[in-house]
C-alpha positions in Angstrom: 25.4 -1.8 22.9 26.3 -5.0 21.2 29.8 -6.1 21.0 31.1 -5.4 17.7 32.7 -8.6 16.0 36.0 -8.9 14.5 35.2 -8.8 11.1 33.1 -5.6 11.2 35.9 -3.6 13.4 37.4 -0.4 12.8 40.8 -2.2 12.8 39.6 -4.9 9.9 38.2 -2.4 7.9 41.2 0.0 7.9 43.3 -3.1 7.0 40.6 -3.9 4.4 40.4 -0.6 3.1 44.4 -0.5 2.8 44.7 -3.9 1.0 41.9 -2.7 -1.2 43.3 0.4 -2.4 46.4 -1.2 -3.3 44.6 -4.1 -5.4 42.7 -1.6 -7.3 46.1 0.3 -8.0 47.5 -3.1 -9.0 44.6 -4.1 -11.1 44.6 -0.8 -13.0 48.1 -1.0 -13.9 47.9 -4.7 -14.6 44.9 -4.0 -16.8 46.5 -1.0 -18.7 49.6 -3.1 -19.0 48.0 -6.3 -20.0 45.8 -4.2 -22.7 48.4 -2.4 -24.5 50.8 -5.8 -24.4 47.7 -7.4 -25.9 47.5 -4.6 -28.4 51.0 -4.9 -29.2 51.6 -8.4 -29.4 48.6 -9.0 -32.0 49.8 -5.7 -34.1 53.6 -7.5 -34.2 52.1 -11.0 -35.6 49.6 -9.4 -37.8 52.3 -6.7 -39.1 54.6 -10.3 -39.4 52.0 -12.0 -41.2 51.0 -9.3 -43.5 54.8 -8.7 -44.5 55.1 -12.1 -45.6 51.8 -12.4 -47.5 53.2 -9.2 -49.8 55.8 -11.6 -50.6 53.8 -14.4 -51.5 51.4 -12.3 -53.1 54.4 -11.2 -55.7 55.6 -14.5 -55.9 52.2 -16.0 -56.8 51.3 -12.4 -59.3 54.6 -13.5 -61.0 53.8 -17.2 -61.6 50.5 -16.3 -62.7 51.1 -13.5 -65.5 54.5 -15.8 -66.8 53.5 -17.3 -69.9 53.8 -21.0 -69.8 55.1 -23.6 -72.7 53.7 -27.2 -72.9 56.9 -28.4 -71.6 56.7 -26.4 -68.5 55.0 -27.2 -65.2 51.4 -26.4 -65.0 50.4 -23.2 -62.8 48.7 -25.5 -60.0 52.7 -27.3 -59.7 54.1 -23.8 -59.6 52.2 -22.3 -57.3 52.4 -25.3 -54.9 56.0 -25.0 -55.1 55.9 -21.1 -54.2 53.5 -22.1 -51.1 55.8 -24.5 -50.1 58.3 -22.3 -49.5 56.6 -20.0 -47.0 55.6 -22.8 -44.6 55.9 -21.7 -41.0 54.7 -22.7 -37.6 52.4 -19.5 -37.3 50.6 -20.2 -40.6 48.3 -23.1 -41.0 47.4 -22.4 -44.5 47.8 -20.2 -47.6 45.4 -20.8 -50.7 45.4 -19.0 -54.0 42.0 -18.6 -55.7 41.8 -17.3 -59.3 39.1 -14.4 -60.2 36.6 -17.2 -60.9 36.8 -18.5 -57.4 38.7 -21.7 -58.3 41.1 -22.9 -56.0 44.6 -23.1 -57.4 46.8 -24.4 -54.6 46.8 -24.9 -50.7 49.7 -25.1 -48.6 47.9 -27.5 -46.2 48.8 -31.4 -47.3 45.3 -32.2 -45.9 43.4 -29.8 -48.3 44.8 -30.6 -51.3 41.7 -32.2 -52.2 40.2 -28.5 -52.7 42.4 -27.7 -55.4 40.2 -27.1 -58.6 37.2 -26.6 -56.7 35.0 -23.5 -56.2 35.4 -21.5 -52.7 32.3 -20.6 -51.2 33.9 -18.6 -48.4 32.6 -14.9 -48.0 35.6 -13.5 -47.3 37.3 -14.7 -50.5 34.2 -13.1 -52.6 34.5 -10.0 -50.9 38.0 -9.8 -51.5 37.9 -10.1 -55.2 34.8 -8.2 -55.6 36.1 -5.1 -53.3 39.6 -5.5 -54.3 40.8 -4.9 -50.9 42.2 -6.7 -48.2 40.0 -8.4 -45.6 40.5 -10.1 -42.3 38.5 -11.7 -39.2 38.7 -14.1 -36.3 37.1 -17.1 -35.3 37.3 -20.3 -33.4 38.2 -23.5 -34.6 36.8 -26.9 -33.4 39.9 -27.0 -31.2 38.6 -23.9 -29.4 41.7 -22.0 -30.6 41.4 -18.5 -31.9 42.3 -18.3 -35.6 43.1 -15.1 -37.8 41.9 -15.1 -41.4 43.2 -12.7 -43.8 42.4 -12.2 -47.2 44.7 -10.1 -50.2 43.4 -9.7 -53.3 46.5 -10.4 -56.5 46.5 -7.3 -58.9 48.2 -7.2 -61.7 50.2 -4.2 -63.2 47.3 -3.3 -65.2 44.9 -3.1 -62.4 43.2 -6.8 -63.5 42.4 -8.5 -60.4 44.0 -12.1 -61.0 42.4 -13.6 -57.6 43.1 -13.5 -54.1 45.2 -15.0 -51.2 43.5 -16.7 -48.3 45.2 -17.4 -45.3 44.7 -18.7 -42.1 47.4 -17.8 -38.9 47.0 -19.4 -35.5 46.9 -16.7 -33.2 46.3 -18.7 -30.2 49.8 -18.6 -29.0 49.9 -14.7 -28.6 46.9 -15.0 -25.9 49.1 -17.7 -24.6 51.6 -15.4 -23.9 49.4 -12.7 -22.7 47.8 -15.6 -20.0 51.5 -16.4 -18.9 52.0 -13.0 -18.4 48.8 -12.2 -16.3 49.6 -15.2 -14.1 53.1 -13.5 -13.3 51.2 -10.4 -12.7 48.8 -12.2 -10.5 51.4 -13.8 -8.3 53.3 -10.3 -7.8 49.8 -8.7 -7.0 49.2 -11.8 -4.3 53.1 -10.8 -2.5 52.4 -7.2 -2.9 49.0 -7.5 -0.8 50.5 -9.9 1.8 53.2 -7.7 2.5 50.9 -4.7 2.8 48.2 -6.3 5.0 51.2 -6.7 7.8 52.1 -3.1 7.3 48.3 -2.3 7.5 48.0 -4.1 10.8 50.7 -2.4 12.5 49.4 1.2 11.3 45.7 0.1 12.3 46.7 -0.6 15.6 47.9 2.7 16.5 44.6 4.5 15.4 41.9 1.4 16.3 43.4 0.8 20.0 42.4 4.5 21.2 38.8 4.2 19.4 38.1 1.2 20.8 38.7 2.3 24.4 36.2 5.2 23.7 33.5 2.5 22.4 33.9 0.9 25.4 33.2 4.2 27.5 30.5 4.4 25.5 29.2 1.1 25.9 29.2 2.0 29.7 28.0 5.2 29.2 24.7 3.7 27.8 24.6 1.5 30.6 24.6 4.5 33.0 28.4 4.5 34.1 29.7 7.6 34.0 32.5 7.1 36.3 34.8 5.2 33.3 37.5 7.6 31.9 39.4 7.0 28.5 42.8 6.6 28.2 44.5 9.4 26.5 47.6 7.9 24.2 49.1 10.9 22.9 48.4 14.5 22.2 47.5 14.0 18.5 44.0 14.5 17.1 42.9 11.4 18.5 44.2 12.5 21.9 42.3 15.7 21.7 39.3 13.6 21.0 39.7 11.5 23.9 40.3 14.4 26.5 36.9 15.9 24.8 35.0 12.7 25.3 36.1 12.6 29.1 34.6 16.1 29.4 31.4 15.2 27.7 31.2 12.3 30.2 31.3 14.5 33.1 28.6 16.8 31.6 26.3 13.9 30.3 26.3 12.8 33.9 24.9 15.9 35.2 22.3 16.3 32.7 21.3 12.8 32.6 20.4 13.4 36.5 17.9 16.1 35.8 16.9 14.7 32.5 15.7 11.8 33.9 14.2 13.2 36.6 12.1 15.8 34.2 11.5 12.7 31.9 9.4 10.6 34.6 7.2 13.4 35.5 6.4 14.1 31.8 5.9 10.5 30.9 3.6 10.3 34.0 1.4 13.3 32.7 1.1 12.3 29.2 0.5 8.6 30.0 -2.3 9.5 32.6 -3.9 12.1 30.4 -7.3 11.4 28.7 -6.5 13.8 25.8 -4.6 13.1 23.2 -1.1 15.0 22.8 1.0 16.2 19.9 4.2 18.0 19.8 5.8 19.5 17.3 9.4 20.7 16.2 10.4 24.3 14.8 9.4 23.0 11.2 6.1 21.8 12.3 7.0 18.2 12.2 5.4 15.6 14.8 8.0 14.4 17.5 5.9 13.3 20.3 2.2 12.2 20.5 0.8 10.0 23.5 -1.3 6.8 23.4 -4.5 8.4 23.9 -3.5 10.6 20.7 -3.0 7.8 18.6 -6.2 6.1 19.5 -7.8 9.1 18.8 -6.5 9.6 15.5 -6.6 5.9 14.8 -2.8 5.9 13.2 0.6 4.1 14.8 3.3 5.9 15.8 5.5 5.2 13.0 3.3 6.9 10.6 3.0 9.9 12.3 6.3 10.6 13.8 8.6 13.5 11.4 5.4 14.1 9.3 3.8 17.6 9.3 1.0 18.3 12.1 -1.2 19.8 9.4 -1.1 16.7 7.5 -1.7 14.5 10.4 -4.6 16.2 11.4 -6.1 16.6 8.1 -5.5 20.5 7.7 -3.3 20.8 4.6 -6.2 22.6 2.6 -7.3 25.0 5.0 -4.1 25.9 7.7 -0.5 26.0 7.3 1.8 25.6 10.4 2.0 29.3 10.9 -1.3 29.6 10.9 -1.9 27.2 13.7 1.2 29.5 15.6 -1.4 32.3 15.5 -4.4 30.3 16.0 -6.3 31.9 19.4 -9.3 29.4 19.4 -9.9 25.5 19.4 -10.9 24.3 15.9 -13.3 21.2 15.2 -11.2 17.7 13.4 -13.7 15.6 11.7 -12.2 12.3 11.5 -16.1 10.6 10.9 -16.3 7.5 8.4 -19.0 5.7 6.5 -19.7 3.9 9.6 -18.5 6.0 12.5 -18.4 9.3 13.6 -15.3 11.0 14.8 -15.4 14.8 15.9 -12.3 16.0 17.9 -11.6 19.3 19.7 -8.1 20.5 18.9 -6.8 23.4 21.2 -2.8 25.1 20.3 -0.3 26.3 22.1 3.0 27.7 21.1 6.5 26.6 22.4 8.5 29.6 22.5 11.9 30.7 23.6 12.3 33.9 26.3 13.9 35.8 23.2 10.6 34.9 21.4 12.2 32.1 18.8 9.3 29.5 18.1 10.3 26.2 19.1 7.5 24.1 18.2 3.5 23.8 18.9 1.9 21.7 21.0 -1.8 20.4 20.1 -4.4 19.1 22.8 -6.8 16.7 20.9 -10.7 16.2 23.2 -13.0 13.4 21.8 -16.1 15.6 21.2 -18.2 12.9 19.3 -20.4 12.1 22.0 -21.2 15.5 23.2 -21.9 16.8 19.7 -24.1 13.9 19.1 -25.8 14.4 22.3 -26.2 18.0 21.1 -27.2 17.2 17.7 -29.8 14.8 19.0 -31.4 17.1 21.6 -31.8 19.9 19.4 -33.3 17.6 16.9 -35.6 16.4 19.4 -36.8 19.6 20.6 -37.3 20.7 17.3 -39.3 17.7 16.7 -41.5 17.8 19.5 -42.2 21.5 19.1 -43.1 20.9 15.7 -45.3 17.9 16.5 -47.2 19.9 19.2 -47.7 23.2 17.8 -49.4 21.6 14.9 -52.6 20.3 16.5 -52.4 22.9 18.8 -52.6 25.6 16.1 -55.5 23.9 14.6 -57.3 23.9 18.1 -56.6 27.7 18.7 -58.2 28.2 15.0 -61.1 26.3 15.7 -61.7 27.5 19.3 -61.4 31.0 18.0 -64.1 30.5 15.7 -66.3 28.8 18.2 -65.4 31.6 20.4 -66.5 34.3 17.8 -69.9 32.8 17.7 -69.5 29.6 15.2 -71.0 27.3 18.5 -74.4 28.8 17.8 -74.2 27.0 14.3 -75.6 23.8 14.8 -73.9 22.1 11.5 -70.3 23.8 12.1 -70.2 23.7 16.2 -70.0 19.7 16.1 -67.4 19.6 13.4 -65.1 21.9 15.0 -65.9 20.1 18.3 -64.8 17.0 16.7 -61.9 18.3 15.1 -60.3 19.8 18.4 -61.2 16.4 20.0 -59.6 14.4 17.5 -56.0 17.0 17.7 -56.3 16.6 21.4 -56.2 12.8 21.4 -53.6 13.3 18.8 -51.6 15.1 21.6 -52.4 12.7 24.3 -50.9 9.5 22.0 -48.0 12.1 20.9 -47.3 12.3 24.9 -48.0 8.8 25.6 -45.3 7.8 23.1 -42.6 10.2 24.5 -43.2 8.8 27.9 -42.7 5.2 26.4 -39.2 5.8 24.9 -38.4 8.1 27.6 -38.8 5.2 29.7 -37.1 2.8 27.4 -34.3 5.2 27.2 -33.8 5.0 30.9 -34.6 1.1 31.1 -37.3 1.6 33.3 -39.5 -0.6 30.9 -41.1 -3.5 32.4 -41.3 -6.5 30.2 -44.0 -9.0 31.4 -42.7 -12.0 29.7 -44.8 -15.6 29.4 -44.4 -18.2 27.0 -46.9 -18.0 23.7 -47.1 -20.6 21.1 -46.6 -17.7 18.3 -48.7 -19.2 15.4 -51.8 -18.6 17.4 -50.7 -15.3 19.0 -50.0 -14.1 15.2 -53.3 -15.3 13.7 -55.7 -13.8 16.7 -54.1 -10.4 15.8 -54.1 -10.7 11.7 -58.2 -12.1 12.4 -58.8 -8.8 14.7 -57.6 -6.4 12.0 -59.3 -8.5 9.2 -62.7 -8.3 10.9 -62.3 -4.7 11.7 -60.8 -3.1 8.4 -63.0 -0.8 6.5 -61.2 -0.9 3.3 -61.0 -3.2 0.7 -57.6 -4.9 1.0 -57.2 -8.8 1.1 -54.7 -10.8 3.5 -52.8 -13.6 2.6 -51.3 -15.8 5.2 -48.0 -18.4 4.7 -47.6 -19.7 8.3 -46.4 -23.0 9.1 -48.5 -25.4 10.8 -45.5 -26.8 13.4 -46.1 -25.2 16.9 -43.0 -22.5 17.9 -43.0 -20.9 21.5 -41.6 -17.7 22.1 -40.9 -16.1 25.3 -42.6 -12.5 25.2 -44.4 -9.7 26.8 -47.8 -10.3 24.8 -49.0 -6.7 25.1 -46.1 -5.2 23.9 -45.3 -7.3 21.0 -49.2 -6.8 20.1 -48.3 -3.4 20.1 -45.5 -3.8 17.8 -47.6 -5.9 15.3 -50.5 -3.7 15.5 -47.9 -0.4 14.7 -46.8 -2.5 11.5 -50.3 -3.6 10.1 -51.8 -0.2 11.0 -49.0 1.2 8.7 -49.2 -1.2 6.1 -53.1 -0.5 5.7 -52.6 2.8 5.7 -50.7 2.9 2.6 -52.0 0.1 0.7 -54.5 0.8 -2.3 -58.0 0.0 -2.6 -57.7 -3.6 -3.7 -54.4 -4.4 -2.7 -53.1 -7.2 -0.8 -51.0 -7.9 2.4 -49.1 -10.7 2.7 -47.7 -12.2 6.3 -45.0 -14.9 6.3 -43.2 -16.6 9.2 -39.9 -19.1 8.7 -37.5 -20.3 10.7 -33.8 -19.0 10.3 -30.3 -19.7 12.5 -32.8 -20.4 15.8 -34.9 -17.4 15.4 -38.4 -16.6 14.2 -38.6 -14.5 11.2 -41.7 -12.8 10.5 -42.6 -10.9 6.9 -45.2 -8.3 6.5 -45.5 -7.1 3.0 -47.5 -4.5 1.6 -48.2 -3.3 -1.9 -48.1 0.6 -0.9 -46.1 3.3 -2.0 -42.9 2.4 -1.1 -40.3 4.1 0.4 -37.2 5.5 -1.6 -33.9 3.4 -1.0 -32.1 6.3 0.6 -34.8 7.1 3.3 -35.3 2.8 4.3 -33.0 3.0 7.1 -34.1 5.8 8.8 -37.8 5.2 8.8 -36.8 3.4 12.5 -35.7 7.3 13.5 -37.9 9.2 16.0 -40.2 11.5 14.2 -38.9 10.6 10.8 -41.6 10.3 8.0 -40.7 10.0 4.4 -44.0 11.9 3.3 -44.7 14.0 6.3 -47.8 16.0 4.9 -49.7 12.2 4.0 -48.4 10.8 7.5 -49.7 13.4 9.6 -52.9 13.5 7.7 -53.3 9.7 8.2 -52.9 10.5 12.6 -49.4 9.4 12.6 -46.7 10.4 15.6 -43.6 9.4 14.0 -42.7 7.1 17.0 -44.8 4.1 15.9 -41.8 2.3 14.3 -39.1 3.7 16.8 -40.9 2.4 19.8 -41.0 -1.0 17.7 -37.7 -1.3 17.1 -36.9 -0.4 21.2 -39.2 -3.2 21.7 -38.1 -5.9 19.2 -34.6 -5.2 20.8 -35.9 -5.6 24.2 -36.9 -9.2 23.5 -33.7 -10.0 22.0 -34.6 -9.8 18.4 -34.0 -7.7 15.2 -36.4 -5.4 12.9 -35.4 -3.9 9.7 -37.2 -3.0 6.3 -36.9 -3.7 2.6 -38.6 -1.2 0.0 -38.7 -0.9 -3.8 -40.4 2.7 -4.4 -43.7 2.6 -6.0 -43.9 -1.1 -5.5 -44.5 -1.8 -1.7 -42.8 -2.5 1.4 -41.3 -5.4 3.5 -41.3 -5.0 7.5 -38.9 -8.2 8.8 -38.6 -8.8 12.7 -37.0 -11.8 14.3 -37.3 -13.3 18.0 -35.7 -16.5 19.5 -38.1 -19.2 19.7 -38.1 -22.8 21.4 -39.5 -25.7 19.6 -42.5 -27.9 20.9 -41.0 -31.2 21.9 -44.4 -32.3 23.1 -44.1 -32.1 26.8 -44.2 -29.1 29.1 -46.5 -26.7 26.4 -48.9 -29.0 25.4 
């Protein structure tokens, strides 16, 4: 356990919480006080201004409705005198605007040039049109807040004579608020300092016994159960310290027993080849060994605390209650597109003596290879049985006919005997091919390699087929003139090429063409044999090298094939360090490819 830093200790946290509570209380009080005080000061300021504006409005209205003679001063002069009597430090300017939006007077000395001009301020227009007072606040060029108020001048008959426009410096109110907030901040800081001192003293009485228990817990984590916690009193923390000491004694006893059992269980789980999963009573995985992780191809973090039905992919078929009552093992299919994976899962229930279910243990066994072997064995037996039964049935029918007297018929007897001989030879070829594959599977096939110039070797095989072919099929060669030497078993590779060319001739139409090509790619000779036959459906191309596989079983059997030729070819090419595959377009033909490692002729040893 790591040592607790000073700033993360409960002592500091207690003091901080204490200080934060005081700070929060002071902030709430200060915020409420400042808000109410600001509202009060602002209201008093505005009320004071409004009262003076009412007096100004009365005086201005009297001057505006009073009849004048030529000897008396003009209305502008009279209004200027009235406004001069109401100048004060908190009012920046008062303007008188008539009903035609013409400025009649201004109390500001700097704005006397505006007298006689038309006012373009929206607030003035709205006040005259709406016949109601209006107000707003804005910030001037000196970044001071200015309060603007308009008050319409209405004669006794209801006629709107104009409006008063006033600008007042309200920034002084906010300056007072800043001073008051500064005083509150200083008071809060002093209160926090006193509170911090008191908090440290109070926190020590709580944190000291807790620190002792923390040190004891650290010692217990290291396996030391001999240390005891000091009891400072008989309060709740003192009772906790006594309980902690009792717990230490119990843990010391249990730890020794548990450690022994844990070693046994860990040894068993680590040395098992099967995967093991254990759940709690809710069916969530609490334990899985390494073989289980490998079989399921998951990480421990993604499995722990997940339902076992979800981990094993059984959500749609089983519930956790079903697994509790399940007696037989089930097969889990974790196969992907590239790889097969079949697991056999057995379940056993963890129960108390009272019958209460604590969980389930699942044992996973990799059954992939066994299932694959069983399936291949069943398929192989079925294929061999079928392939042998067909010629035997034919032979039986013809022999029975001969036994019934057909041997005396000079026309039928030779035909029946010829069919019987053909089927016998077919069975012999099938058995020979099976023996070859059996030897290859057992790695008993002997490969007698010798260095061969492949161009000459390949051309001789093609020449043999070209001279002996009975159907009208053309051969086309695209072979390089350079010499390429390969180390091969000539007999076995001849059998491979014979097999491929024979298949190409079987399925080529009259007048068709078979093309032979050879190129060099990445240190290998690449051979291509292309026919113009019926082709192979795309979904079947990868299966033609499987044993006994035929795309068209009836036609292949009628042509005398055993279904093992390409399977034998594949094994032989692999034994030579090469690779064989096919490409085909249904209805247009098939191309068989195979590669062999080669050595370039350097004009020395092989000439």
